[in-house]
N, C-alpha and C positions, 0 to 999 in steps of 0.2 A: 123368033129370037128368044133365047132362053131368058128366064126371069133372073134378075139380079138377086144375090143373097141379101137377107135382111140387114146385114151390116154394111152393105155396099153403099157408097154415096149416091148411087143412081137408083136405089130401091124406091125411095119416095118421090113423087112428082113435085116439081117446084112449088106448086100451090100449097103443099103441105108445110113448107118452110116459110113461104111468103104470104100466108093468109092474112097478114097484117094489112095488106093492101085492099082488103075488102072494105065496103062502106062502113064508116063509123070507127075504124081502127087506124091507129097512127103507124105508118111504116117506119122501119128502122132508119136511123140517120144515114145520109149518103156517105158512102165510104166505110161504113161499119158492117162487119160480118156478124150476124147473130149467131149465138152459140149453137143453135139447132140448124144452121145452114149446112147444105151438103158440101160447101167449100170451106167450112170452118176448120175441119181436120185435114191434115195432109194425106195424100193417097197412101203413104206408108203406114198411116194409122190403121187403115182397113186391110192393106195387103202385105203388111209385115216388112215394108221397105224393099221387097224383092222385085225382081223383074217379072215379066209375064211367066206364068207357070210353064215348066218344061215337061213335056210328056215323053217318057222313055218308051221307045217302041218295044213291044214284046213279040217274039217270034211265035206265032200260033202253032207252028209245027214242031216246036221243041217240047218233048215230053217231060213231065215232072218225074223226079226220081221215084216217088212213091204213089203216083196217081193210079197206076193200074192195080196196085195192091189194095188201095182203099176202095176202089170200085168193086173189086172181087169180094172184099169184106162186107160191103153193103149188100151185095147180091146174096151172099151166104145168109145174112141175117133175114133178108126178105124171104128167102126160100124156106125158112123154118116154119112159116105160116102162123107163128104165135104172136106176131106184132101187127097191129093195124096200120102202123106207119113206121118207116125207118128213114131217118134223115141224117145229113152230115152237117156239122157246124158246132158252135159252142152250145153246151147244155143249157146255158142261160137264154138261148134264142129258141128254145123249143116251142115257144108260142107260135112259130111259123107253121106248126102242124095244126091239124084241125082240132076244134074244141073238144071233140069226143074221140080222138084217136088214141085210145088206151087199149092195150099196152103200147108204149112207144119206146123206140130205141134211137139214141142219138150217138153217132160216132164222132169223136173229137180227136184230131191229131194233136199230139202233145210235144214230141221232140224226136231227135235222132242224134246218133253219134257214129263216127267211123273210126276204124282201127285196122292197122296192118300188122299187128303184133304176132299173128299166127302164120301169115304167109305174105311176104313182101310183094309177091306178084299179084295178089288180090286184096281188095279192101272189104272188110266186113262192115256192113251198114246195119245198125240196130235201130229200129224205129219203135217208139212207144206211142200208145194211143189209149183213149178211154171210151168205154161204151156205157152210156147212162141209160138204164132201164127204168122207165117211169110207169107207175100204175095209178089208178084212181081209187081212193079210199072211200067207199060208199057210206059206212057207218061211223067213221072216225077211228076205227080200231086198226092197228098195224097190220099190214099184209105181208109179213115176212115170208109166209108160206108161198104166196104167189110169186114174190120176187125171187125166192129160192128156186122155184120151178123154172122161171124164165132164165135165171142165171145158168141152170143146168142145160137148157136148150141152146143158149149161146155157146157155152163151153163145148157142147157136143159137135158143133160145126166149126168152131174156130180153132180149138186146140189141135196142133199138129197138121193144120191145113197149109197146103202149098200156095194158097191164094192164086189159083189159076197159073201155077208155075212161075210166079214172080218172086218167091222167097223160099228159104230153107224150111221145109215143113216141120222137122223136129224142134225148131226154135220158135214156132208160133204158138203162143200160149196166153191164156188169161191168168195173170199172176196173183191178183188180189181183188177184193171187193169191199166196199164200204157202204153200209146202209145210211140213209139220211132222210129226214123229213124235209119237204120242200116248203118254202115260205108261201108257195102258191097252193094253199089248201084247195081241193082235197088230194093233192099229189103226194106220193111217197116213192122214193127211188133208191136204186143201188148203183153206185159207180164202180164199174169193173175196169181194172188196170190190165192192159195187155201189151204185147210186143210181137214183132216179127223181124226177121233178119234176112238180108240178101247179100250176095257177093257182087262187088263192083270191080270191073276191069279198069284200072287206072289209066291205061293207054287210050281207052275210048270213052271213059266215064259213063258207061252204061252197064246195067246189070248183066252179070254173066248168065249163061244158059244153065238151066237145071234139068 
């Protein structure tokens, strides 16, 4: 059986609250609920007053709109051979990589927008993402030269890529980069802003073939 969360009234055993029944201690008066009793607070205090959590079923066979494109992007970065590890997620979660996995690349989805301004029969889906390139600073001096080299390696494989035929290759680009020092010394990084676009058939809500 799964353990109760720390804030659940069943998390602590009754002996935790009723230890006053031990020898030499005076128990609480009959009919009085001590403030630290698991019955002192109403269940709504712990569970927000809502009914049992409702689990919304997810169809595992339903593909994500950008899933294939991001998988192709990760494969391209790994194929450069310049990174010890390439991961997907928030850049702040890069601790999930190994302690010595430098240089490191983190791909972070950022957003998307759709428009039918150019062709009412098709929808243009524009997706933005970030690639955070992280290096280790050995002597405390900035490594802009290394970050610049790694940025060039990223641009060489990402710019104008069709991402395995999932998007319009002329519209895939790294648009901007920003150098930054990490609070986690000895890291230094550059955040690259990129985008790719695809055409969506509104009648089927799936990407059009390229």
